[in-house]
Backbone atoms as SQL, in Angstrom:
CREATE TABLE atoms (id INTEGER PRIMARY KEY, chain TEXT, resi INTEGER, resn TEXT, atom TEXT, x REAL, y REAL, z REAL);
INSERT INTO atoms VALUES
  (1, 'A', 1, 'MET', 'N', 25.145, 11.818, 40.980),
  (2, 'A', 1, 'MET', 'CA', 25.832, 12.298, 39.804),
  (3, 'A', 1, 'MET', 'C', 25.283, 11.481, 38.559),
  (4, 'A', 2, 'ILE', 'N', 25.178, 10.176, 38.719),
  (5, 'A', 2, 'ILE', 'CA', 24.623, 9.381, 37.621),
  (6, 'A', 2, 'ILE', 'C', 23.213, 9.809, 37.284),
  (7, 'A', 3, 'ARG', 'N', 22.450, 10.045, 38.333),
  (8, 'A', 3, 'ARG', 'CA', 21.026, 10.477, 38.126),
  (9, 'A', 3, 'ARG', 'C', 20.896, 11.828, 37.387),
  (10, 'A', 4, 'SER', 'N', 21.722, 12.763, 37.782),
  (11, 'A', 4, 'SER', 'CA', 21.713, 14.031, 37.097),
  (12, 'A', 4, 'SER', 'C', 22.178, 13.935, 35.701),
  (13, 'A', 5, 'GLY', 'N', 23.170, 13.023, 35.507),
  (14, 'A', 5, 'GLY', 'CA', 23.677, 12.843, 34.133),
  (15, 'A', 5, 'GLY', 'C', 22.651, 12.204, 33.291),
  (16, 'A', 6, 'ALA', 'N', 21.848, 11.270, 33.799),
  (17, 'A', 6, 'ALA', 'CA', 20.845, 10.592, 33.015),
  (18, 'A', 6, 'ALA', 'C', 19.759, 11.609, 32.700),
  (19, 'A', 7, 'ALA', 'N', 19.424, 12.468, 33.654),
  (20, 'A', 7, 'ALA', 'CA', 18.355, 13.510, 33.486),
  (21, 'A', 7, 'ALA', 'C', 18.818, 14.498, 32.344),
  (22, 'A', 8, 'THR', 'N', 20.064, 14.829, 32.402),
  (23, 'A', 8, 'THR', 'CA', 20.658, 15.738, 31.382),
  (24, 'A', 8, 'THR', 'C', 20.557, 15.094, 30.053),
  (25, 'A', 9, 'TYR', 'N', 20.913, 13.781, 29.972),
  (26, 'A', 9, 'TYR', 'CA', 20.863, 13.016, 28.741),
  (27, 'A', 9, 'TYR', 'C', 19.443, 12.990, 28.216),
  (28, 'A', 10, 'GLU', 'N', 18.515, 12.692, 29.066),
  (29, 'A', 10, 'GLU', 'CA', 17.112, 12.642, 28.676),
  (30, 'A', 10, 'GLU', 'C', 16.632, 13.984, 28.131),
  (31, 'A', 11, 'ALA', 'N', 17.060, 15.081, 28.847),
  (32, 'A', 11, 'ALA', 'CA', 16.652, 16.401, 28.427),
  (33, 'A', 11, 'ALA', 'C', 17.227, 16.695, 26.982),
  (34, 'A', 12, 'LEU', 'N', 18.473, 16.252, 26.762),
  (35, 'A', 12, 'LEU', 'CA', 19.056, 16.518, 25.453),
  (36, 'A', 12, 'LEU', 'C', 18.402, 15.653, 24.364),
  (37, 'A', 13, 'ILE', 'N', 17.964, 14.514, 24.709),
  (38, 'A', 13, 'ILE', 'CA', 17.236, 13.616, 23.747),
  (39, 'A', 13, 'ILE', 'C', 15.922, 14.360, 23.434),
  (40, 'A', 14, 'THR', 'N', 15.247, 14.843, 24.419),
  (41, 'A', 14, 'THR', 'CA', 13.976, 15.566, 24.272),
  (42, 'A', 14, 'THR', 'C', 14.158, 16.769, 23.367),
  (43, 'A', 15, 'GLN', 'N', 15.195, 17.495, 23.625),
  (44, 'A', 15, 'GLN', 'CA', 15.452, 18.684, 22.768),
  (45, 'A', 15, 'GLN', 'C', 15.810, 18.340, 21.319),
  (46, 'A', 16, 'LEU', 'N', 16.574, 17.225, 21.129),
  (47, 'A', 16, 'LEU', 'CA', 16.866, 16.762, 19.787),
  (48, 'A', 16, 'LEU', 'C', 15.634, 16.351, 19.117),
  (49, 'A', 17, 'LYS', 'N', 14.745, 15.643, 19.755),
  (50, 'A', 17, 'LYS', 'CA', 13.463, 15.250, 19.104),
  (51, 'A', 17, 'LYS', 'C', 12.689, 16.467, 18.685),
  (52, 'A', 18, 'ALA', 'N', 12.613, 17.523, 19.566),
  (53, 'A', 18, 'ALA', 'CA', 11.960, 18.731, 19.227),
  (54, 'A', 18, 'ALA', 'C', 12.517, 19.431, 18.005),
  (55, 'A', 19, 'VAL', 'N', 13.847, 19.492, 17.964),
  (56, 'A', 19, 'VAL', 'CA', 14.562, 20.186, 16.872),
  (57, 'A', 19, 'VAL', 'C', 14.330, 19.316, 15.589),
  (58, 'A', 20, 'ASN', 'N', 14.363, 18.040, 15.662),
  (59, 'A', 20, 'ASN', 'CA', 14.125, 17.194, 14.560),
  (60, 'A', 20, 'ASN', 'C', 12.681, 17.395, 13.971),
  (61, 'A', 21, 'LEU', 'N', 11.715, 17.479, 14.885),
  (62, 'A', 21, 'LEU', 'CA', 10.282, 17.794, 14.458),
  (63, 'A', 21, 'LEU', 'C', 10.177, 19.061, 13.676),
  (64, 'A', 22, 'GLN', 'N', 10.914, 20.101, 14.331),
  (65, 'A', 22, 'GLN', 'CA', 10.895, 21.473, 13.722),
  (66, 'A', 22, 'GLN', 'C', 11.464, 21.400, 12.398),
  (67, 'A', 23, 'SER', 'N', 12.540, 20.670, 12.189),
  (68, 'A', 23, 'SER', 'CA', 13.219, 20.492, 10.894),
  (69, 'A', 23, 'SER', 'C', 12.265, 19.808, 9.881),
  (70, 'A', 24, 'MET', 'N', 11.551, 18.792, 10.337),
  (71, 'A', 24, 'MET', 'CA', 10.612, 18.140, 9.341),
  (72, 'A', 24, 'MET', 'C', 9.514, 19.088, 8.955),
  (73, 'A', 25, 'VAL', 'N', 9.018, 19.862, 9.860),
  (74, 'A', 25, 'VAL', 'CA', 7.966, 20.843, 9.541),
  (75, 'A', 25, 'VAL', 'C', 8.484, 21.943, 8.599),
  (76, 'A', 26, 'GLN', 'N', 9.676, 22.384, 8.780),
  (77, 'A', 26, 'GLN', 'CA', 10.236, 23.359, 7.922),
  (78, 'A', 26, 'GLN', 'C', 10.441, 22.706, 6.462),
  (79, 'A', 27, 'ASP', 'N', 10.894, 21.513, 6.470),
  (80, 'A', 27, 'ASP', 'CA', 11.077, 20.811, 5.197),
  (81, 'A', 27, 'ASP', 'C', 9.726, 20.707, 4.428),
  (82, 'A', 28, 'MET', 'N', 8.668, 20.384, 5.177),
  (83, 'A', 28, 'MET', 'CA', 7.348, 20.277, 4.579),
  (84, 'A', 28, 'MET', 'C', 6.852, 21.653, 3.989),
  (85, 'A', 29, 'ARG', 'N', 7.153, 22.720, 4.781),
  (86, 'A', 29, 'ARG', 'CA', 6.766, 24.081, 4.322),
  (87, 'A', 29, 'ARG', 'C', 7.555, 24.412, 3.036),
  (88, 'A', 30, 'LEU', 'N', 8.883, 24.156, 3.086),
  (89, 'A', 30, 'LEU', 'CA', 9.696, 24.458, 1.920),
  (90, 'A', 30, 'LEU', 'C', 9.312, 23.677, 0.718),
  (91, 'A', 31, 'ARG', 'N', 8.947, 22.418, 0.892),
  (92, 'A', 31, 'ARG', 'CA', 8.426, 21.634, -0.304),
  (93, 'A', 31, 'ARG', 'C', 7.085, 22.228, -0.818),
  (94, 'A', 32, 'ALA', 'N', 6.214, 22.604, 0.098),
  (95, 'A', 32, 'ALA', 'CA', 4.981, 23.180, -0.355),
  (96, 'A', 32, 'ALA', 'C', 5.182, 24.499, -1.087),
  (97, 'A', 33, 'LEU', 'N', 6.065, 25.339, -0.599),
  (98, 'A', 33, 'LEU', 'CA', 6.391, 26.612, -1.225),
  (99, 'A', 33, 'LEU', 'C', 7.065, 26.357, -2.612),
  (100, 'A', 34, 'SER', 'N', 7.904, 25.357, -2.667),
  (101, 'A', 34, 'SER', 'CA', 8.633, 25.039, -3.914),
  (102, 'A', 34, 'SER', 'C', 7.585, 24.603, -4.976),
  (103, 'A', 35, 'THR', 'N', 6.618, 23.786, -4.497),
  (104, 'A', 35, 'THR', 'CA', 5.570, 23.250, -5.437),
  (105, 'A', 35, 'THR', 'C', 4.728, 24.455, -5.919),
  (106, 'A', 36, 'GLU', 'N', 4.390, 25.315, -4.983),
  (107, 'A', 36, 'GLU', 'CA', 3.573, 26.478, -5.317),
  (108, 'A', 36, 'GLU', 'C', 4.269, 27.364, -6.273),
  (109, 'A', 37, 'LEU', 'N', 5.561, 27.570, -6.089),
  (110, 'A', 37, 'LEU', 'CA', 6.330, 28.414, -7.034),
  (111, 'A', 37, 'LEU', 'C', 6.445, 27.794, -8.376),
  (112, 'A', 38, 'SER', 'N', 6.636, 26.495, -8.481),
  (113, 'A', 38, 'SER', 'CA', 6.683, 25.818, -9.735),
  (114, 'A', 38, 'SER', 'C', 5.404, 25.955, -10.494),
  (115, 'A', 39, 'SER', 'N', 4.310, 25.833, -9.752),
  (116, 'A', 39, 'SER', 'CA', 2.953, 26.040, -10.371),
  (117, 'A', 39, 'SER', 'C', 2.767, 27.423, -10.937),
  (118, 'A', 40, 'GLU', 'N', 3.194, 28.415, -10.108),
  (119, 'A', 40, 'GLU', 'CA', 3.105, 29.843, -10.533),
  (120, 'A', 40, 'GLU', 'C', 3.932, 30.085, -11.751),
  (121, 'A', 41, 'LYS', 'N', 5.202, 29.565, -11.747),
  (122, 'A', 41, 'LYS', 'CA', 6.058, 29.700, -12.902),
  (123, 'A', 41, 'LYS', 'C', 5.474, 29.128, -14.215),
  (124, 'A', 42, 'LYS', 'N', 4.846, 27.923, -14.013),
  (125, 'A', 42, 'LYS', 'CA', 4.232, 27.251, -15.156),
  (126, 'A', 42, 'LYS', 'C', 3.066, 28.086, -15.726),
  (127, 'A', 43, 'ALA', 'N', 2.265, 28.585, -14.808),
  (128, 'A', 43, 'ALA', 'CA', 1.144, 29.390, -15.213),
  (129, 'A', 43, 'ALA', 'C', 1.542, 30.677, -15.832),
  (130, 'A', 44, 'ALA', 'N', 2.565, 31.285, -15.345),
  (131, 'A', 44, 'ALA', 'CA', 3.081, 32.536, -16.001),
  (132, 'A', 44, 'ALA', 'C', 3.664, 32.259, -17.307),
  (133, 'A', 45, 'SER', 'N', 4.355, 31.187, -17.485),
  (134, 'A', 45, 'SER', 'CA', 4.957, 30.830, -18.787),
  (135, 'A', 45, 'SER', 'C', 3.851, 30.541, -19.805),
  (136, 'A', 46, 'GLU', 'N', 2.783, 29.833, -19.344),
  (137, 'A', 46, 'GLU', 'CA', 1.612, 29.611, -20.228),
  (138, 'A', 46, 'GLU', 'C', 0.961, 30.889, -20.655),
  (139, 'A', 47, 'ARG', 'N', 0.825, 31.779, -19.750),
  (140, 'A', 47, 'ARG', 'CA', 0.162, 33.043, -20.074),
  (141, 'A', 47, 'ARG', 'C', 1.027, 33.845, -21.121),
  (142, 'A', 48, 'ALA', 'N', 2.349, 33.804, -20.844),
  (143, 'A', 48, 'ALA', 'CA', 3.271, 34.557, -21.700),
  (144, 'A', 48, 'ALA', 'C', 3.378, 33.938, -23.112),
  (145, 'A', 49, 'ASN', 'N', 3.221, 32.661, -23.185),
  (146, 'A', 49, 'ASN', 'CA', 3.271, 31.975, -24.500),
  (147, 'A', 49, 'ASN', 'C', 1.955, 31.834, -25.192),
  (148, 'A', 50, 'GLY', 'N', 0.923, 32.310, -24.527),
  (149, 'A', 50, 'GLY', 'CA', -0.432, 32.239, -25.054),
  (150, 'A', 50, 'GLY', 'C', -1.003, 30.917, -25.382);
């Protein structure tokens, strides 16, 4: 019982680490897209204002 409980615990920790890594990757993607959008908005504003 203790061994299977420990294995389950280890599996949950592994899953948590994987989800945390996915979250960090998504955060990086979101930051990159946000930066790209800001750049595009700035360029469009500059074009509009001549």
